[in-house]
C-alpha positions as CSV (number, residue, x, y, z in Angstrom):
1,Q,102.3,90.5,118.8
2,V,101.1,93.9,117.8
3,Q,102.6,96.7,119.9
4,L,102.1,100.5,119.5
5,V,104.3,103.0,121.4
6,E,103.5,106.7,121.5
7,S,106.0,109.4,122.2
8,G,106.4,113.2,121.7
9,G,104.0,114.5,124.3
10,G,104.9,117.3,126.6
11,S,103.9,120.7,128.0
12,V,103.5,123.7,125.8
13,Q,101.8,127.1,126.0
14,T,98.7,128.1,124.0
15,G,99.6,128.5,120.4
16,G,102.5,126.1,120.5
17,S,103.1,123.0,118.5
18,L,104.0,119.3,119.2
19,R,104.5,116.3,117.0
20,L,103.4,112.9,118.4
21,T,104.9,109.7,117.1
22,C,103.5,106.2,117.2
23,T,105.8,103.3,116.4
24,A,104.4,99.9,115.6
25,S,105.9,96.5,115.9
26,G,104.5,93.1,115.2
27,F,102.8,94.2,111.9
28,T,103.6,96.5,109.0
29,Y,101.7,99.6,108.0
30,Y,101.7,98.8,104.4
31,T,99.3,95.9,105.1
32,A,96.4,98.4,104.5
33,S,95.5,99.3,108.0
34,S,93.4,102.0,109.6
35,L,95.4,104.1,112.1
36,A,94.1,106.8,114.4
37,W,94.8,109.1,117.2
38,F,92.5,109.4,120.1
39,R,92.6,111.5,123.2
40,Q,91.1,111.4,126.7
41,A,91.0,114.2,129.2
42,P,90.3,113.5,132.9
43,G,86.6,112.8,133.5
44,K,85.8,112.7,129.7
45,E,85.2,110.0,127.2
46,R,87.9,109.0,124.7
47,E,87.6,111.2,121.6
48,G,88.7,110.4,118.1
49,V,91.0,113.1,116.8
50,A,92.2,111.9,113.3
51,C,92.6,108.8,111.3
52,I,94.4,107.6,108.2
53,Y,94.1,104.5,106.0
54,T,97.5,103.3,104.8
55,G,96.0,101.8,101.6
56,N,95.3,105.1,100.0
57,D,96.3,107.8,102.6
58,Y,92.6,108.7,103.2
59,T,92.4,111.0,106.2
60,Y,89.6,112.2,108.4
61,Y,89.7,114.8,111.2
62,A,87.4,115.6,114.1
63,D,85.9,119.1,113.7
64,S,87.7,120.2,116.9
65,V,91.1,119.8,115.3
66,K,90.5,120.4,111.6
67,G,93.0,122.9,110.2
68,R,95.3,122.6,113.2
69,F,96.3,118.9,113.3
70,T,97.8,116.8,110.6
71,I,98.0,113.0,110.6
72,S,100.5,111.2,108.5
73,Q,102.3,107.9,108.3
74,D,105.7,106.6,107.0
75,N,105.5,103.1,105.8
76,A,109.2,102.6,105.6
77,K,109.5,103.5,109.3
78,N,106.3,101.9,110.4
79,T,105.5,105.1,112.2
80,L,102.4,107.2,112.6
81,Y,102.6,111.0,113.3
82,L,100.3,113.7,114.6
83,Q,101.5,117.2,114.0
84,M,99.6,119.5,116.3
85,S,99.7,123.3,115.9
86,S,97.9,126.3,117.4
87,L,97.4,124.2,120.5
88,K,94.7,125.2,123.0
89,P,94.2,124.4,126.7
90,E,91.2,122.2,125.6
91,D,93.7,120.0,123.7
92,T,95.1,118.8,127.0
93,A,94.7,115.1,127.3
94,L,96.3,111.7,127.1
95,Y,96.8,110.9,123.5
96,Y,96.6,107.3,122.2
97,C,97.3,105.7,118.8
98,A,95.3,102.8,117.7
99,T,95.0,100.5,114.7
100,R,92.6,98.1,113.0
101,R,94.4,95.9,110.5
102,R,93.2,95.1,107.0
103,T,90.1,97.4,107.4
104,F,89.2,100.6,105.7
105,L,87.4,102.8,108.2
106,Y,86.2,106.1,106.9
107,N,84.1,109.1,108.0
108,N,82.9,108.9,111.6
109,A,83.7,105.2,111.8
110,C,87.4,105.9,111.7
111,V,87.3,108.0,114.9
112,K,85.2,105.6,117.0
113,P,87.2,103.8,119.7
114,D,85.1,100.6,119.4
115,E,86.4,100.1,115.8
116,Y,90.0,99.6,116.9
117,N,91.5,96.5,118.5
118,Y,95.1,97.5,119.2
119,W,96.1,100.5,121.4
120,G,99.2,102.1,122.7
121,Q,99.7,103.3,126.3
122,G,99.4,107.0,125.6
123,T,101.5,110.1,125.8
124,Q,100.4,113.2,127.8
125,V,99.9,116.5,126.2
126,T,99.4,119.6,128.4
127,V,98.6,123.0,127.0
128,S,98.8,125.9,129.4
129,S,97.2,129.3,128.9
């Protein structure tokens, strides 16, 4: 059974940094999977933030986070990361990790929620001004 567990969320001030972690069980990252971070603020749709394909480390970022967020993965630890810097109040949301196994999702497709079939429960990020 595939399970994803996020951690690392918290409250920071504008300009601060956080690193989110997503640990997987029930499958291994090296089995060429697409992994992504999404976020959802109250009253808004779920938004794709960044994605990575474990087969070749292809990455893609939403324009809203490009240059500030970095997605990475550690196959040995079966863990996905999202390093977030220069945080803004509009980054406040519940952050989720998701995966689609044995599928290479790229460009806009890799940040579309409908493309993913396994999700974590989320970790809250709050950025205050």
